[in-house]
C-alpha positions in Angstrom: -242.1 49.5 -18.4 -238.9 51.5 -18.8 -237.9 54.3 -16.5 -237.3 57.5 -18.4 -234.0 58.9 -17.3 -233.4 62.7 -17.2 -230.0 62.7 -15.5 -227.7 64.0 -18.3 -224.7 61.8 -17.3 -226.9 58.6 -17.3 -228.5 59.6 -20.5 -225.0 60.0 -22.1 -224.0 56.6 -20.8 -227.0 55.0 -22.4 -226.5 56.8 -25.7 -222.8 55.8 -25.7 -223.8 52.2 -25.1 -226.1 52.3 -28.1 -223.4 53.6 -30.4 -220.7 51.2 -29.1 -218.8 49.8 -30.9 -218.4 52.7 -33.3 -218.2 50.2 -36.1 -222.0 49.8 -35.8 -222.5 53.5 -36.8 -222.6 52.9 -40.6 -225.2 50.1 -40.2 -227.3 52.5 -38.0 -227.1 55.1 -40.8 -228.2 52.5 -43.4 -231.1 51.3 -41.2 -232.3 54.9 -40.5 -232.4 55.6 -44.2 -234.9 52.8 -44.6 -238.4 54.3 -44.4 -239.8 50.9 -43.4 -237.6 50.7 -40.3 -238.8 52.3 -37.1 -236.4 50.7 -34.7 -232.9 49.3 -34.5 -231.5 46.8 -32.0 -228.0 45.4 -31.8 -227.8 42.5 -29.5 -230.2 42.6 -26.6 -228.8 45.4 -24.5 -229.9 48.6 -26.4 -232.7 49.5 -28.8 -233.5 52.7 -30.8 -237.1 53.6 -31.7 -238.4 56.4 -33.8 -241.7 58.0 -32.8 -243.2 56.5 -36.0 -242.9 53.2 -34.2 -246.0 54.2 -32.2 -247.8 55.9 -35.0 -250.9 53.6 -34.7 -250.7 53.5 -30.9 -250.9 57.2 -29.8 -253.0 56.3 -26.8 -250.4 53.9 -25.4 -248.5 54.8 -22.3 -245.4 54.0 -24.4 -246.0 56.7 -27.0 -243.1 59.2 -27.0 -244.7 62.0 -29.1 -244.2 62.9 -32.7 -240.7 64.1 -33.6 -238.9 62.1 -30.9 -236.5 59.3 -30.7 -235.9 56.9 -27.8 -233.0 54.8 -26.9 -233.7 52.0 -24.5 -231.3 50.0 -22.3 -232.5 46.6 -21.1 -231.7 44.5 -18.0 -229.4 42.8 -17.2 -226.9 45.1 -19.0 -228.3 48.0 -17.1 -229.5 48.1 -13.5 -233.1 48.2 -14.8 -234.9 48.9 -18.0 -234.3 52.5 -18.8 -234.8 54.9 -21.7 -233.9 58.3 -22.8 -236.2 60.3 -25.0 -234.9 63.1 -27.2 -236.1 65.3 -30.0 -235.2 64.3 -33.6 -232.8 67.3 -33.7 -231.1 66.2 -30.4 -230.8 62.7 -31.8 -229.4 64.0 -35.1 -226.7 65.9 -33.2 -225.6 62.7 -31.4 -225.7 60.8 -34.7 -223.5 63.5 -36.3 -221.0 63.2 -33.4 -220.7 59.4 -33.8 -220.6 59.6 -37.6 -217.7 61.9 -37.3 -215.9 59.4 -35.0 -216.7 56.6 -37.4 -215.3 58.6 -40.3 -212.1 59.2 -38.5 -211.6 55.7 -37.3 -212.6 53.9 -40.6 -211.4 56.4 -43.1 -214.8 56.5 -44.8 -215.5 59.0 -47.5 -217.4 62.0 -46.2 -219.6 62.0 -49.3 -221.1 58.6 -48.6 -221.7 59.5 -44.9 -223.2 62.8 -45.9 -225.6 61.1 -48.3 -226.9 58.9 -45.4 -227.1 61.9 -43.0 -229.0 64.0 -45.6 -231.6 61.1 -46.1 -231.9 60.8 -42.3 -232.4 64.5 -41.9 -235.3 64.4 -44.4 -236.8 61.3 -42.7 -236.5 63.0 -39.2 -238.0 66.2 -40.7 -235.4 68.5 -39.3 -233.7 71.7 -40.6 -231.2 71.6 -43.4 -228.6 73.6 -41.5 -227.4 70.5 -39.6 -224.9 69.1 -42.2 -221.9 67.1 -41.0 
């Protein structure tokens, strides 16, 4: 079982690890737009799961609640199995930050990235005032 971390600095480290390298951000956007995907793993060190992953398992100790996202860091890349749980809105804010970094580094068109972000916003059921 993963330890939920609440320390802001450690949570930031785990979130940064998931979004590293920044070149993976576009693939993350594409996967998050897919209604059939409930989790994303790159390699074996970090995993992202949406609350819908647990939709049929709400009595499980692993259930993170509707409207939440978790990022999990696995041993041996981290001291122990850890995870951070955040609201969809908090996650979207992080996603926005890394999408902006991706846009700057890879000279992607804002329109294409905004299309992905708008689909994700709908999927995460969050307010429309959070545009890139």
